N, C-alpha and C positions, 0 to 999 in steps of 0.2 A: 594916426592923424593924417588927413589929406587937406591940402590947401584948396580953396574954392576955385581959383583961376588956373586952368591948365598951363597957361603961358608962364606963370610963376613957378609951378611945379617943374616944368622943363628948364627953367632958368637955374634951378638948383643943380641939376645935372650938368648943364652947360658950364657953370662956374667951376664945378669939380673937374671937368674935362680940361678947361683952360689952365687950371692949377697944375694938373698932370702934364699938360703940354709943355709948360714952362719948366717944371721940375725935372722932366726927362730930357730937357734940352732939345726937344724936337725941332724947335725953331732953327737950330744949327744943323742937326743931323739929317733933317729933311733934304738937305742939298748934298749930302755925302754920296759918293759913288758906292757901288756894291762893295761891302767890306765885312770884316769880322767873321763870325760863325756862319758856316755854310754859304760862304761866298760862291762856292761851286754851284749850288742850286740857284742862287740868286742870278748868276750870270747865264745859266741855262735859260731861265725865264726871259731875261733881257735879250738874249741872243735870238730867241724866237721872235720877240717884238721887233728887234732891229732888222731881221731878215724880211718880216712883213713890210716894214717901212721902206726898205731899200729895193726889194725885188718884186714889188707888186702885191696887192692885198688879196692874195689867194688863200682864203680862209682854211680850206681843207688840205693845204700843202705847207704846213709849218716846217721850218728848217732851223738848224743851229749852225754855228760856224765850224764846229768839229765835223770832219768829213767822213770818218770811218763809221760803218762800212757802206752806207747808202747815200753818199753825196749830201750828208747833213740832214736827211729826212728823219725826223724823230719827234715824238709827241707822247704825252700820257693824258693829262687832263684836257678837257674841252678848252681850247685856247681863246675863249671869249675875252678874258682879261687882257691877254697879250694883244689881241686884235684891237680891242677898245683903246688901249694905250697908243698903239700905232696910229689909229685914226686921230687921236688927240694930238699926237706929234705932227701929223699932217696939217692940223689946224693951227696949233700954237707953237710949233717948232719942236725939235728933238731935245727934250729936257728930261733927265732921269727922275727928277723930283716929282713929275706928273704921275709916274708909276707909284711911288711911295704914297703920294697924297691920295690917289684914288683908292688904294687899299685901306688907308686910314679912314677915309670918309665912309666906306662900306662898313667898317667896324663900328664907327660911331652911329650909323643908322641902326645897326643891330642893337646897340646899347640903348638907344632911345625907344626902340620897339620893346625891349625887355622891361625897361623902366616904366613905360606907360601902360604896358600890359598888367604889371603888378599893381600899379596905382588904380587902374580901371576896375579890376576884379577884386582886389583885396584892400584897397583904400589905405595904403601905408606908404607914405613918402620915404620914411627912413628905411623900410624894408626894401623898397625899390632902389634907393640909392646904394644901400649896402650890397645888393645883388649885382648891380652894374659895376660897383667898385671892385668886387671880387674878381670879375673877369678882367677889367682894365688894369688892375694892379698885379695880375699874374705876371711874373718876370718873363715868361714865355710869350705872352700876348703883348706885353710892353715892347719886347724886342722885335717880334715878327709882325706886329700890327702896322708898323711904319717901315715896310720892307718890300721885297720884290717877289716873295714866294706866295703861292696861291692859297695855302692852307687857311690862313686867317680869313680872307674873303669868303672861302667856301664855308667855313664854320659860321661866319656871320650871316650869310644868306640862309644857311640851314636853320639858324636860331630864329631868324625872321619868319621862316616857313612855320616853325613850331608856334610862334606867337599868333600867326594867322589861324593855324589849326586850332589853338585853344579858343580863339574868338569864335571860330566856326562852331566848335562844340558847345560853347556857352549860348550862342545866339541862333544857330542853324541858318545863318545868313549865307546863301550859296556863293556869293561873291568872295567871301573869306576862304571858302574851300578852294576855289580856283586860284586865288592868290597863293595859298599855302602849297597847292600842288605844283604850280609853276615855279615858285621859288625853291621848293624842295627838289624838284627835278634839276633845276639849274645848279644847285649846290652839289648834287651827286655827280653831275656831269663834270663839274669843275674839280671835284675830288671825291673818289668813290667812298672814302671814309666819312664824308659829311652826310651820312644817310639817315640820321636819327629823326630829323624833322619830318622828312618824307615818309619814313617807315611807320612812325606813330600815326600819322594822318591816314595812310593807306590801310593800316591794320584796323583802326577804328571804323573807317568807312566801309571796308569789306564786311566787318561784323554786322553793320546795319544792312548793307546790300544783300547779304545772305540770310537776313532775318534771324541772327543769333543774338539779338539784343538782350533777351532775358537771361541767357546763359552768362553773358559778360557784364551785365548791369549797365549797358550803354543805352541811352535814350534814343528815340527816333531822330535820325539826322536828315534823311532825304525823303521828300514826298514822291519824287520821280527818280528812279535809280539807274536808268539806262545810260543817260548822258554822263553822269559822274563815272560810271564803270568804263565807258568808252575813253574818257580822258585819263583814267588811271592806266588803262591799257596802252594809250599813246605814250604816256610817261615811261612805262616799262620798255616799250619799243625804242624810244629815243635813247635811253640809257644803254640798253643792250646793243643797239646799233652803233653808238659812238665807240664804246669800248671794243667792239668787234672790229670796227674800222681802224682804231688805234693799233690793235694787234697786227692787222693786215699791213697798215702803213709802215709800221716798224719792222716788218719782216718777221712777225710773230715773236717780238721781243728779242730779236737776234742782234740788235745793236747794243744792248746792255747799257744804254744811256739812261732810260727811265724804267722804273720798276712797275711792271704790270702784272705782278703775281704776289703771292704771300711768301713770307720767310718765317715759318712757324717754329715754335719751341721744340717740337718733337723731331725736327731735322737737325738739331744742333748737337755738337759734341759737348761733353761735360765741361771742358775748359771754356768753350765759347759761352755756354749757359752761365757759368759763374761770372765771367767777365761782363756780360750784358746785365745780369742781376745786380752786380755791384754798381755799374754805371747808372742803371735805372733808379735805384734807391738812394745812392749817394750823391748823384749829380742831377739827373733829369727831373725826378719828382720834386726836389726843392726849387726847381725852376718852374715847374707846372703850377705849384702853389708853395709859398715859403713854408718852412717846417711848422710853425705855430698854426698857420692857416690850414695846412694839410690835416693836422690833427683835429682842428675844429670841423673841417669838412667831413672827416670820418665820423665824428660825434654827431653831426647833423644828419648824416645818412642813417645812423642808428636811431636817432630821434624820429625821423620820418618813417622808418620801417616800423617802429613801435606804435606810431599813430597812423599806420597805413590805411586802416578802415575809415579814417576821416577824409581821405582823398576821394575826389570824384573818379569815375571810371577812366576818363581820358588821362588824368594825372597818374592813376595807378599803372596804366599801360606805359606811360612815359617814364615813370620812375623805374619800374621793373625792366623795361626795354633798355634804358640808358645804362643801368647797372650791369645788365648782361652783356651789353655791347662793350662796356669798359673792360670787363674781364676777358671777353673773347678776343677783342682787338689786341690786348697785350700778348695773348698767347700766340695768335697767328702772325704777329709781326715782331716777335720777341728778339729776333736776331738783329733787327735794325737799331735797337736801343743801345747797341755797343758804340754807335757813332752819331745817331740822328736824334736830336731833341724835338725837331718840329713835327715828327710823327705823332706827338702827344697832343697837338693843338686841338684836333677834333674830339678828343676825350673831354675837353672843357665843357662839352654838352652836359655831362653828368652833374658837375657842380651847379651849372645853371638850372637844370631841371630840379635838383635837390632844393635849391633856394626858392624856386617857384612853389614847390610842394610845401616848403616851410611856411611861406607866406599864406598859402591856402589853409594850413592847419592852424596857424596863429590867428587868422581872421575869424575862425569858427570856434575858437576855444577861449576859455577864460583862464589864461595864464597870467597871474599877477605880476610876474617879473618882466613881462614883455615891454611895458611902457614905464618901467621903473627908471629912476635916475641912474642907478648902477648900470643897467643894461645900455642905456643911451651913452653913458661915458665909456663903457667897454667897447661899444661899436665905433665910437669916434676914435678911440685909441687904436683900435684894430685897423681902421681905414688909414689913419696917419702912418702907422707902422708899415702896413702893406705898401703904401705909396712910396715911402722913403726907401724901402727895401727894393722894390721894383726899379726905382730910379737909379739906385746905387749899382744894381746888377747891370742895368742897361748902359749906364755910363762906363762901367768897367769894361764892357765889350766894345764900346764905340768911341770913347773920349780918352785920349792919352793924358795921363797924370791929372786926373780929375780931382778937384778938392773934396767933393762929397765922398768919393771912394777912399780918399786918404784918411778921413776921420771916422767913417761909418764903421761901427765895431763888429758888425755881423758878417763881414767878408774876411775870410782867412787870408793869411799871408801866402799860403800855397796857391789860392785862386788868383791873387794879384800877380804872383810870380809867373804862373802859367800864362796869363794873358800877356804879360810882358815878353815872355819867351816867344809866344805865337806871333806877336807884333814884330819882334826882331827877325824871326824867320821870314815873315812876309816881306819885310823891308829889304831883305837880301835877294829876293827873287822877283815876284810879280810887281811889287810897287814901282820898281824901276821902269816898267814899260807902260804904266797907266796912261801916260800922256804922249806916247811915242807916235800915235797915229798920224798927226800932221807931218812929222818928219819922214815917215814912210812914204807918204804921198809926194812930198817934195823930191824924193829920190826916185820917183816914177813907179813905185810899187802899188799896184792896183789891188782893191779888196778881193778880187777873184783870183789873184795870184796865190797859189797854194804855198804855205810855209810850214816849217816844223818849228815849234816853240819849245825851247829847252832852258830851264826845267819847269815843268808844270804838271802837277799830279791830277789836274781836273780835265774836263772836256773843253770848257769854254772860257775860263777866267782870262787867260792871257790873250786868247784869240778874240774874245769880245772887246777887250780894251784896245787892241790893235785894229779891230774890225777887219780881220783877215780870215779867209777860209784856210783850213789846213788841219794840222795834227799837233799833238803834244806828246812829250816824253818826260816822265817824272824823274826826279833825281836818283832814287834808288834803282829804278829800272835801267837807267843809263850806266850806273856804277856796276850793277850785278849781271847785266846781259850785254856782252861785248858786241853782239850783232844787232841790237835793237834799232840803232840808227840806220843801218844799211837797208832795212826793209822798206823804209819810206821812199827810197829813191825809185821805186817801181810805181809810185803814185803821182808822178809828174809834178813834183815840188820844184819851186823856183828859188826859194830863199830859206835860210836857217837863221832864226833869231835866238841868240844865246844871251840870257840875262844874268848868268853867272859865269864869267870867263874863266874861273878856276877849274871849271869842268873840261876845259880843253885838254887837260892832261890825262883824262880818263881814256882807257883803251877804246871804248866804244866810239868816242868822238875822233880819236886819232885814226881809226879805220876809215872814216869818211872824209878826212881833212883834205885829201888829194883831189876830191871832187868839188871842193869849195874854193872860192876866191873872196878875200875880204872886200866888203862893199863900203861900210861906214861904221863908225862908232858913235853911240849916243850917250851923252853925259858921262863920258869916260867909264861907263859901266856896262853898257849893252853893246854887243858886237853883232852886226848883221852881215851874213855871208850870202853871196850869190852862187847858185849851183851852176857849175860849168856845164856847158852843153856838149853833147856828142860823146859823153863817157858812158 
């Protein structure tokens, strides 16, 4: 069924989004500072934005607060998002929530594109709503959709590229091709793994340009082929040019801040493979899609594969391509799944494509169960369950002692205990310095005065909060390497910030203590030392 007025159709999705916004407590967490899972990567992104904002808007010279080894020069993805936020900060003031809000709005744009594409071509509001809801209620998307990491915006722009590509294939209207190509290029520039929208468009376009239509069953797309081919070439040059520049700018990945290569399964030891495999299936896949939804997704993949001949050529390429990408990507980045969940975000393209293919099959088939009361009740139940589950997982990560988490039956005690432990660890180190920046300035410490922050296992978490250039030493390194602190005194540091004063008893710290003089203590917890000159 499709409602006659497009504005009413879109109102259905808007109401659903508002419900999710309230259920996830986004109205509160929108204003949170970077926190919880992968705070490390969040502050890396914010650090680039902050340095744009403070040190001149030099687009091709992104920097982070961490200074080793190339004075903070580091980049991976095309920093258009960081730069845009820095511009918005210049206009509206420096507010971190602007970053979160911009990412979320990009995600919502993609959901409206997906929703309206399904309604336009397959005339099914409930299928369109269900498809958008699957993405929005993925616990992974729910968490990273209102965040500081570029993966969700890159996925969203890639999905919009695919929707334009599908419109181009259906209508052969050339403006849709250029929109799809432009958005697809931007998505890949922002994140190399967000390549599916662009890849499907380019592959189908090249089939037509090379006159291979009959072989692949693709109808004629272009009346004039030179200009589209030129723009495809420009897209390839831009992507290759950016990542070549990123490698050069980073010293060919010598700074080890951002990953610009692969970490494949065939380079892993047996022990590491088992560890990543357990983490992937026990922890990350249930965040990608909750367990019942994941099994339904696999069932839908089988259903689409069984009805593959009913798909048009564009969707055949999309389904096969996204399935192949899903498997290949897991293999070439298998090592990262020991610790990184957000690497799965761009794999959400496969469920999205599968749902579009499902809508196509159902629109051209006489399946009696599709519009039955049982099916509609089942879909409503699934959407409600997915929404509650995603909200509970999100609140578990973001909100301390949340009432939904306390009664929700599908979160284990082990998960709750782990979150509590991680929050306790964080409160004993980094949380103590989140608001220390004004105090540092009151004591005459400038942002360009290099410091060493102890303990901090990341590149930028503590340095970003303090807005200080410098270096970090993690707890284990300080405890296990007695000379680790000595080496930083050759890098012109001026201050040492110790957020856990119990570490003063460690030998590595005692070795440098004669070079330091106490400067001030913050909140009876954080001790700041000034480096003595002339030693």
